C-alpha positions as CSV (number, residue, x, y, z in Angstrom):
1,S,-43.4,4.9,-13.9
2,S,-39.8,4.0,-14.8
3,S,-37.8,5.2,-11.8
4,L,-34.9,3.4,-10.1
5,R,-36.8,3.4,-6.7
6,G,-38.1,-0.1,-7.2
7,G,-35.8,-2.4,-5.1
8,G,-34.5,-5.4,-7.2
9,E,-37.4,-5.5,-9.7
10,E,-36.9,-5.2,-13.4
11,Q,-37.4,-1.7,-14.9
12,V,-40.2,-1.2,-17.4
13,G,-39.8,0.9,-20.5
14,P,-42.3,3.3,-22.1
15,E,-43.8,0.5,-24.2
16,G,-44.2,-1.8,-21.1
17,E,-41.3,-4.2,-21.9
18,G,-38.5,-4.9,-19.4
19,H,-35.2,-3.1,-20.4
20,G,-32.8,-3.2,-17.5
21,L,-31.5,-4.8,-14.4
22,G,-32.5,-4.1,-10.8
23,K,-30.2,-2.2,-8.4
24,M,-28.9,-5.3,-6.7
25,E,-28.1,-7.1,-10.0
26,I,-26.1,-4.0,-11.1
27,F,-24.4,-3.8,-7.7
28,W,-23.3,-7.5,-7.8
29,Q,-22.0,-7.2,-11.4
30,C,-20.0,-4.1,-10.5
31,A,-18.7,-5.3,-7.1
32,P,-15.7,-7.2,-8.3
33,C,-14.5,-4.3,-10.5
34,A,-15.0,-1.8,-7.6
35,A,-13.2,-4.1,-5.2
36,C,-10.3,-4.4,-7.7
37,I,-10.0,-0.7,-8.0
38,F,-10.0,-0.3,-4.2
39,V,-7.4,-3.0,-3.7
40,T,-5.1,-1.6,-6.4
41,I,-5.3,1.9,-5.0
42,F,-4.9,0.7,-1.4
43,A,-1.7,-1.2,-2.3
44,S,-0.3,1.8,-4.1
45,V,-1.0,4.2,-1.2
46,V,0.2,1.8,1.5
47,V,3.5,0.9,-0.3
48,F,4.4,4.4,-1.5
49,P,5.5,6.0,1.8
50,F,7.9,3.2,2.6
51,Y,10.2,3.8,-0.4
52,T,12.3,6.1,1.8
53,F,12.8,3.4,4.4
54,V,14.4,0.8,2.0
55,P,18.0,0.3,3.2
56,S,20.5,1.0,0.5
57,G,24.0,2.3,0.1
58,N,22.8,4.6,-2.7
59,A,21.2,7.8,-1.6
60,Q,19.2,7.9,-4.9
61,F,17.6,4.4,-4.4
62,S,14.3,5.7,-3.1
63,M,14.0,8.0,-6.1
64,V,14.8,5.1,-8.5
65,L,12.0,3.0,-6.8
66,F,9.6,5.9,-7.1
67,Y,10.2,6.5,-10.8
68,T,10.2,2.8,-11.6
69,K,6.8,2.4,-10.0
70,I,5.5,5.5,-11.9
71,F,6.8,4.2,-15.2
72,S,5.5,0.7,-14.7
73,D,2.0,2.0,-13.6
74,T,1.9,4.3,-16.7
75,I,2.9,1.6,-19.1
76,S,0.8,-1.2,-17.6
77,R,-2.6,0.6,-17.9
78,P,-2.6,0.7,-21.8
79,I,-1.0,-2.7,-22.1
80,T,-3.7,-4.4,-20.0
81,T,-6.3,-3.1,-22.5
82,K,-4.5,-4.8,-25.4
83,L,-3.6,-8.2,-23.8
84,N,-7.1,-9.4,-23.0
85,C,-5.7,-12.1,-20.7
86,L,-8.1,-11.2,-17.8
87,Q,-11.5,-11.1,-19.3
88,S,-13.5,-11.9,-16.2
89,P,-14.0,-9.3,-13.4
90,H,-13.5,-12.1,-10.9
91,L,-10.1,-13.0,-12.5
92,L,-9.2,-9.4,-12.4
93,L,-10.0,-9.2,-8.7
94,V,-7.9,-12.3,-8.1
95,A,-4.9,-10.7,-9.9
96,A,-5.4,-7.5,-7.8
97,L,-5.4,-9.5,-4.6
98,L,-2.3,-11.4,-5.7
99,R,-0.6,-8.0,-6.4
100,L,-1.6,-6.9,-2.9
101,A,-0.2,-10.0,-1.3
102,I,3.1,-9.5,-3.2
103,C,3.4,-5.7,-2.7
104,V,2.3,-5.4,0.9
105,P,3.9,-8.2,2.9
């Protein structure tokens, strides 16, 4: 039977040859990307409410910060797919952690 119930063992296809990874191999390959998504969303959610607390003489400053963030987030997503500068999931996680360290002091 070719179900996913078999711990970390290799899955067997209809002809009997191995064709996939076990659950734990898949988990460890996906873990850096999942952690990167978590860290990125966490940083955005934590920083977002504090825009109104930034001291400024301009009453519109928090609105400018908000739209600047929205614009940069919108532009950065397609650009990162074209740059190919972070090709490893581990490097992507390091970049997300650096962003977290800069954005959430």
